[in-house]
C-alpha positions as CSV (number, residue, x, y, z in Angstrom):
1,M,0.0,0.0,0.0
2,G,1.5,3.3,-1.1
3,M,1.6,6.5,1.0
4,D,-1.1,8.1,-1.2
5,E,-3.5,5.2,-0.3
6,V,-2.7,5.5,3.4
7,T,-3.3,9.2,3.3
8,A,-6.5,8.8,1.3
9,G,-7.8,6.3,3.9
10,H,-7.1,8.6,6.8
11,L,-8.7,11.5,5.0
12,Q,-11.8,9.4,4.4
13,E,-12.1,8.6,8.1
14,L,-11.6,12.2,9.1
15,R,-14.3,13.4,6.6
16,R,-16.8,10.7,7.5
17,G,-17.8,12.3,10.8
18,T,-17.6,15.8,9.6
19,V,-20.2,15.1,6.9
20,V,-22.7,14.1,9.6
21,L,-22.2,17.4,11.3
22,A,-22.3,19.3,8.1
23,C,-25.6,17.7,7.2
24,L,-27.1,18.5,10.6
25,V,-26.0,22.1,10.2
26,L,-27.2,22.5,6.6
27,L,-30.6,20.9,7.3
28,E,-31.6,23.6,9.7
29,T,-33.1,24.8,6.5
30,P,-35.2,21.9,4.9
31,G,-33.6,20.4,1.8
32,Y,-33.8,17.4,-0.4
33,G,-31.0,15.0,-1.1
34,Y,-29.6,16.2,-4.4
35,G,-29.7,19.9,-3.3
36,L,-27.9,18.9,-0.1
37,L,-25.3,17.0,-2.1
38,E,-24.7,20.1,-4.2
39,R,-24.4,22.4,-1.1
40,L,-21.9,20.0,0.5
41,N,-19.8,19.8,-2.6
42,E,-19.8,23.6,-3.0
43,A,-18.7,23.9,0.6
44,G,-15.7,21.6,0.0
45,F,-17.2,18.3,1.2
46,A,-16.4,15.7,-1.4
47,V,-19.5,13.5,-1.0
48,D,-21.2,11.3,-3.5
49,A,-24.8,10.2,-3.7
50,N,-23.9,6.6,-2.7
51,T,-22.6,8.0,0.6
52,L,-25.2,10.7,1.2
53,Y,-28.5,9.0,0.7
54,P,-27.7,6.1,3.1
55,L,-26.4,8.6,5.6
56,L,-29.7,10.6,5.4
57,R,-31.7,7.4,6.0
58,R,-29.6,6.5,9.0
59,L,-29.8,9.9,10.5
60,E,-33.6,9.8,10.0
61,K,-33.8,6.4,11.6
62,Q,-31.8,7.7,14.6
63,G,-34.3,10.5,15.0
64,L,-31.9,13.2,14.1
65,L,-33.7,14.2,10.9
66,T,-37.4,14.4,10.0
67,S,-38.6,14.2,6.5
68,L,-41.7,14.8,4.3
69,W,-42.5,14.3,0.7
70,N,-43.2,17.3,-1.5
71,T,-45.5,16.1,-4.2
72,D,-46.4,19.6,-5.5
73,E,-43.7,19.4,-8.2
74,P,-43.7,17.2,-11.2
75,R,-41.1,15.0,-9.5
76,P,-41.8,14.2,-5.9
77,R,-38.9,15.0,-3.5
78,K,-38.2,14.0,0.0
79,Y,-37.3,17.0,2.1
80,Y,-35.2,16.5,5.3
81,R,-34.9,18.8,8.3
82,V,-33.0,18.5,11.5
83,S,-35.1,17.5,14.5
84,D,-34.8,18.8,18.0
85,D,-32.6,15.8,18.9
86,G,-30.6,16.4,15.8
87,R,-30.0,20.0,16.8
88,R,-28.8,18.9,20.2
89,V,-26.5,16.3,18.7
90,A,-25.1,18.9,16.3
91,E,-24.4,21.3,19.1
92,T,-22.5,18.6,21.0
93,L,-20.6,17.6,17.9
94,R,-19.7,21.2,17.1
95,A,-18.5,21.8,20.6
96,D,-16.3,18.7,20.5
97,W,-15.1,19.6,17.0
98,D,-14.1,23.1,18.4
99,A,-12.3,21.5,21.4
100,L,-10.5,19.0,19.1
101,R,-9.4,21.8,16.8
102,A,-8.1,23.9,19.6
103,S,-6.2,20.9,20.9
104,I,-4.6,20.3,17.5
105,D,-3.8,24.0,17.2
106,A,-2.1,23.9,20.6
107,L,0.1,21.0,19.4
108,Q,1.6,23.1,16.6
109,V,4.8,24.7,17.4
């Protein structure tokens, strides 16, 4: 295994948890999967649909997101929004992220 593969694996692990937090933050405003995918990519989160849609279903099953179908448009879309529990989890994750970032910054000489 080359160093590029090792680095890519570690980057993937690091980003996996941050995508959860990013989704919870972005879904304070209701959004559908593809729109969320675009917003994440525009913000610098390299996420593909095969990762995002299962994540959204998992977060909904955990009670962190709620959803409803919008059938007013020609193509029905499932809109997601962060729940109260999701908001609390996001606050906890963000506080931990901030503490970890401060710790990493303190390590730099």
